[in-house]
C-alpha positions as CSV (number, residue, x, y, z in Angstrom):
1,M,-10.7,13.1,11.4
2,Q,-9.0,16.4,11.1
3,G,-5.6,15.2,12.4
4,K,-2.9,16.2,9.9
5,N,-0.6,13.3,11.1
6,A,-3.4,10.7,11.5
7,K,-2.3,7.3,10.1
8,S,-4.5,4.4,9.2
9,P,-4.0,1.3,11.4
10,Y,-4.2,-0.8,8.2
11,D,-1.5,-1.5,5.7
12,F,-4.0,-1.7,2.8
13,L,-7.7,-1.7,2.3
14,C,-9.8,-3.9,-0.1
15,Y,-13.0,-2.7,-1.5
16,Y,-15.9,-5.0,-2.4
17,G,-18.9,-4.4,-4.6
18,R,-22.5,-5.0,-3.6
19,D,-22.3,-8.5,-5.0
20,G,-19.3,-9.3,-2.8
21,E,-16.8,-9.3,-5.6
22,L,-13.3,-7.8,-5.0
23,A,-13.5,-4.3,-6.6
24,A,-10.4,-2.4,-5.7
25,I,-7.4,-2.2,-3.3
26,R,-5.7,0.8,-1.8
27,K,-2.2,0.7,-0.4
28,G,-0.4,4.0,0.5
29,D,-1.0,6.5,-2.3
30,W,-2.0,3.8,-4.8
31,K,-5.5,2.6,-5.6
32,L,-6.1,-0.2,-8.1
33,H,-9.6,-1.0,-9.5
34,F,-10.4,-4.5,-10.8
35,L,-14.1,-3.9,-11.6
36,E,-16.0,-1.1,-13.1
37,S,-18.3,0.4,-10.5
38,S,-22.0,-0.3,-10.9
39,E,-22.7,3.1,-9.4
40,K,-23.4,5.1,-12.6
41,W,-23.7,8.5,-11.0
42,G,-20.7,9.8,-12.9
43,G,-21.6,12.2,-15.7
44,K,-24.7,13.5,-13.8
45,Q,-22.7,16.0,-12.0
46,P,-22.8,19.6,-13.3
47,V,-19.0,19.7,-13.5
48,K,-17.1,16.8,-15.0
49,E,-15.0,16.0,-12.0
50,S,-16.5,12.9,-10.5
51,L,-14.1,10.0,-10.7
52,L,-16.5,7.8,-12.7
53,D,-16.7,10.4,-15.5
54,T,-13.5,9.1,-17.0
55,K,-13.5,5.4,-16.1
56,P,-16.0,3.6,-18.3
57,T,-14.0,4.1,-21.5
58,M,-10.7,2.9,-20.0
59,P,-9.8,-0.8,-20.0
60,L,-9.3,-2.4,-16.6
61,P,-7.3,-2.4,-14.4
62,W,-7.3,1.3,-13.4
63,L,-4.4,2.5,-11.2
64,Y,-4.4,5.9,-9.6
65,N,-1.8,7.8,-7.5
66,L,-4.1,9.4,-4.9
67,A,-1.3,11.7,-3.8
68,T,-1.4,13.5,-7.1
69,D,-4.8,12.6,-8.4
70,I,-7.4,12.4,-5.6
71,G,-10.2,12.5,-8.1
72,E,-9.0,9.4,-9.8
73,T,-9.0,10.9,-13.3
74,R,-5.6,9.7,-14.7
75,N,-5.2,6.0,-15.1
76,V,-1.4,5.3,-14.9
77,A,-1.6,1.4,-15.0
78,D,0.2,1.2,-18.3
79,G,3.3,2.8,-17.0
80,K,3.3,1.1,-13.6
81,A,3.2,-2.6,-14.3
82,K,5.2,-3.6,-11.1
83,V,2.7,-1.6,-8.9
84,V,-0.2,-3.2,-10.7
85,D,1.3,-6.7,-10.2
86,R,2.1,-6.2,-6.6
87,L,-1.3,-4.8,-5.7
88,T,-3.1,-7.5,-7.7
89,K,-1.2,-10.2,-5.9
90,L,-1.9,-8.6,-2.5
91,A,-5.6,-8.1,-3.2
92,H,-6.1,-11.6,-4.5
93,T,-4.2,-13.2,-1.6
94,F,-6.3,-11.3,0.9
95,D,-9.5,-12.1,-1.0
96,S,-8.6,-15.8,-1.1
97,E,-7.9,-15.9,2.6
98,L,-11.1,-14.1,3.4
99,T,-13.3,-16.3,1.3
100,T,-11.6,-19.5,2.6
101,E,-12.5,-18.4,6.2
102,I,-16.0,-17.3,5.4
103,R,-18.7,-18.5,7.8
104,P,-22.4,-18.7,7.0
105,S,-24.4,-16.0,8.7
106,Y,-27.4,-18.3,9.2
107,V,-27.6,-22.0,9.5
108,E,-31.0,-23.7,9.2
109,K,-31.5,-26.5,11.8
């Protein structure tokens, strides 16, 4: 965990909400949100630094460059249409493959 040169074995990571909906994707320094989080803890912090403090008033999708904005406070989606398109396609392709291959966890006999 402390390794400075540690690298993820994954090319990208998709995030899902509690309801199973695709919520976001991260690839490299970019993170793209498709859904507003249902976790409304933002704004309850004494310092306005939580990433949800700035999100509810912005239209989706939300794109963040985590290399320069780890707190996810500056949505740059408007100026990065190609990045948004690329990540959206990647996320929806992955989600489609995942849901096509889904298996029931319990089958009643």
